[in-house]
N, C-alpha and C positions, 0 to 999 in steps of 0.2 A: 363169917365166911373168912375175916382176918385171918381165923385160925387154922381152917383148912386151908386157905393159900400160903400162909407161913410168910406172912406180910402184916404189917400194921394197917390200922382201921383209915388210917388216911391216904395211905398206897391205896386202897380200894377204893374209895370217896374218887381218886382224882381218875384212875381206872375207868371207872363205871360214870363218871361225870364227863367223859370224855377227855378229860386231861388238858384242858380250856389253860390250862396256866402254864402249858409249855415245858413242864420240868419231865427230863430225862429220865426215859424210864426202860429199864430192859425188855427185850422181846419176849423172852421165858416168864418177866415176871405177872407183864400184861397175858398171857396165855395162864399162868394159873391162877390168876382173876375170875378168867374168864369160865374158867374148867370149873373153877368153885360154885359159882353163880349159876351153871346149867346144874350141876349135882345138888345143890338147893332149892331147886325150882326160883329162884330168883325173879320176879315181873319188877321194872322199875317204877315205882309209886307217880302219877304224875302230880299230885298235889306237892309233895315231897321236892321234886325236881322246878315246878314252879315258883316254888319260894326259897328256893337255894337261888332261882336268879330272879329276884326281887318281881316277878311275874307271876300273874294267876289266871291268865288267860278270861276276864272279867271286864265288861264295857257298865260303866254305870250309867242310866238315864236320871235326872232331876228337872223335873217340873218346879217352876216358879207361881205356878196358878196354885188357887186358895185353895181347890181341892183337885188331887191327880185321876185325869180321865180315863175312864178304863170303857165306858157303856162304847159300843158298835157307832153310835150315832154322833158320840163326839168328833167335832173339825181334829182331835190330837190322836183321836185313833187310828187314821189311816197313818200318819207317820210312824207311831208306834210299830204298826206291823211292818213296815219298811224297812226301819231298824230292825227289828228280829228276823228279818228273809234276810238281811245283807250280814248281821253279826253272824247268822247259822252258817252263809257263806263263808264267811270270812274265817271259822273256827272258833269264835268266840260267843261266851254267855254272857245272857244280862245279869246285871243286879240294879231291881226300880229302887230307888231311893226314895220315901214320904216325906221328906223332910216338910214340905208343904201341905201335905193331907192335915184335913178335921182330925184334931186328937193327935197328932205328932210334933215333935219339936216345929218349932218356926223357923222358915229361911232367912226372917231376917234378925237370927238372935245371931250373938257372937261366935264363932264358929262354928254358926250351923251347918257350912259346908264342907266341913274337914272329914267327912264321913265317908263321902266321897273318894278320898284318898284309898279306902279299902279296894278300888277297882281298878284296872290297870291306869283307866282313861276316863273322863265323863260326857255325856252328849247334856247338854242345857234346852230347854224348852221355856219360853215365858215369853209374855210380853212388856212385862214388868220386872227385871231385873236388878236382884242385888250385888250392885257395879263393885262394891268396897269388899265382900267377898270374893268376887271372882277375881276380881285385882290380886289378889294374894295368892290365889291360887296360879294364877299366870306367871306373876313376879316366880313364883318357887319354879316353874317350868314343866306342872301340872300339867299333862295331855289332856284340854277340853276342847268343844267344839259345840258353839250356839248354833238350833236351827233357826236360822232368820235372821237376816242382818243386822248388825252388833257395830258399831264404832267403838263402844267402850265395855270396858276396859281395852285400851290399844296392845295389840300382839294377840288378843283374842282371834279364832279362826272361826268361822261362819259359813253357812250353806244358804243361800236364801232365793226366793223366786224372782222374775223380773218382771214387779208390780208395776214401775213406771212404763215397761213397754205395753202390760198388760192393760192399765187404768187411761193408756192414751189410746189404745185400740177401741174401749168401749166408749168413749168421747168421742171417738171421727166415728162411733156407729152414731152417735146420735144427732151429731154434726151433720154427717150423709141424710142424715132420714128432715130436716130443715131447721133444727132446734138451733137458737141462737143463745137462748138463756137458759144457760144450766147451773143450779147449785149444785155444789158437795158437801154431805154431812159427815163430818167427822168426830172424832174425842176430842177432848185437849189435852191432850198430850204432846211429847215429840217421840212417841215409839216410830223407831224407822221406818217399819212397814206402813205406816199412816203418814209418814212425811215423803215416801217413796211414790205411794197413790197419788199426793196432792201434787208432786213434780211432774209426775204423767199426765193427772186431769187439768192443770196448768200449761203444760207444753202443748197438748190435742186443742187449748181452747184459741192459742193463741195462733194455730196455723188458721184458724175457721176467720174468711174474709170478713170484714164488717163488723167483726164482733167484737164486742169492750172489750177495754185491756181485762187482759188475763190475770194481771197484778191486781185486778179489782179486788176490796177483802168480801165485798158483796156475793162473791163467785164461791167463799170456802166459808163455812160456817163451822165453828168450832165448839163444841156442847159437854162439859163433862158431866150432863143433867139430863142426858137423850128425853128420856118421858118425858121431864118437865118442860123442855123449851120446844122440843119438835111437836106442836101441839095442831089440830083441826085451824086454829084461828092463826099459827104460823104460817100454812101451809098455804091457805086460801089466801092472805098478805100478798106471801111470795109471788101467787099467780097473777094479783091483781097488777103487780109491779111488772109486768110480763115473764115472769120465767116460765118453761113448759115442760123443762123435767128435771130431776130430784138425782141425784145420785149418792149412796152413804155405802162407806165403808165396813170390810168384815172387821167385827175385831172377837178375841177370844170369849164376850159378853153377847155381841150380837145386838149390843144398846142400838145404836143407831140406823141400823136397818128396823128392827120391830120397833121402834117408835116412831118412824118414817113410815111405815108400812101402817100400822094401826093410826096414826090421824089422819091418810089417807081414804082410808075407809070411815072412821066416824066423821069426817067432813063431808061424806056421800060421795068420794069421788073414784073414777076408775080410769084405771091405767091397762091398755096405751089410751079409751075414746076421750077423756081430761085431760090427761098429762103424761108422762112418758115417765119411768122409775130403770133404775139403774143399780145392781151390787157389784162393788168392787173385791169379789169373791163369791164363797158359797151362804148362801139361807142358813141360820142356826135351826139344829134339829126341831124345832117345837114349830117354824113354818115352814120345811122342808116339803110337806105337800098340798102347799100354796102354789099357785101359779107359778111356774117357775123364771125367776127375772131375768132380763137380761145382762149379763155381767162377764164374769170367768172364773174357772176351775182352775185352784191351787193344785198341782202334783205332790200333793203331800208325799205320797208313799217316794216316788222317786227322791223328795229332800230328805225322807230320814237315812233311804238308801247313802246316798252322798254324804251325808254326816258319818257313816259310819266307816265308809273308806278313809273319809278327809284323818278321821280320828287313829285310823288304822295305823294312815299315813307316818302319823306323825310318832309312833308310838315304833317305828322301824326306822324312823329317823331319816324320812325319805322327804322330801319337798315336792308340793302335792298342790293344785288348785283346781275348786270343783267350780265349772263356770254357772253364773246364773240362770238357772230351771225355768223356761218360758211356760208360759200358764196360758189354754186352752181360752179361746172366747168361747162365749157359749151366747148363743142367740135368745133363749127366751119368751113369754108371750108379754113381755111389759111395756113393750116401747114402739112409738107411728110414730106417723108426722104427727106435728102441733098443730090444735085445735084452728084450723082456720089457715092453715098455711103458716111459713116460714115463720118465727114470732123477730 
């Protein structure tokens, strides 16, 4: 093309690249280059143009879970569906990084996250995040967004659901039915999603007149071994103390709810006849067909889409804030007035 137009290859690149450098070019020179391009049937190569601009219109997705979920029934699937739909609307393709998948390079290994730099920016999911590696990406200015509230590393953008308000609404439902002694079962860690749920739980208890102190440690049970700690004997002991309602948090494992659900059934108890049960989130797939629990539904697809919008804004150098997404209350079939009246 340069030979046909009678110019240098550099000049051809300048003209076809839009002359972003602002170099003075004679109009006749530009016309000869375009004429040669038409004669040769030149069509710009999108991949080459993206490489020249150090962009490839790819958004990465990386999960810190042990196995990256792809099954429709998995709780992460709606996140991914929302990500895919919004990415397509924004003109981006997706690349899935399987560093946490079985048989792949583990996310905990030094430099395991460096692969995500192949994408223009990356979305991260997972309850337990490798903060050291993410901290390095953020410090380097790499565009990154975490799906779910995340305080560390500092400067990491995130989108999240309003678990505080949603959890408070569930507890208000219970206290409105007459429950005065309610226990929350949560995992023994400080994941922001768990902390937010507990804040909402305690705030709603504090609103209930006559309720024992909302700061009472007995109101929240933290367990790292739900199946071992939440047993039929434990449930019966709490009932003997006057507890009439139990609440569990949703996690990626579903351990807290599964243990509570199993213990109640093994104790020969029925909800809501003998006690009330509520779940701060949705049940795991293996319990989804059982009686729907009182709780709330997390707008996962909406969160995935919001994360893409936030990441695309970063890539464009724009300031953007995505508000907390509200969760929809789910009445369910597992709560009712406490046996014998208010506790």
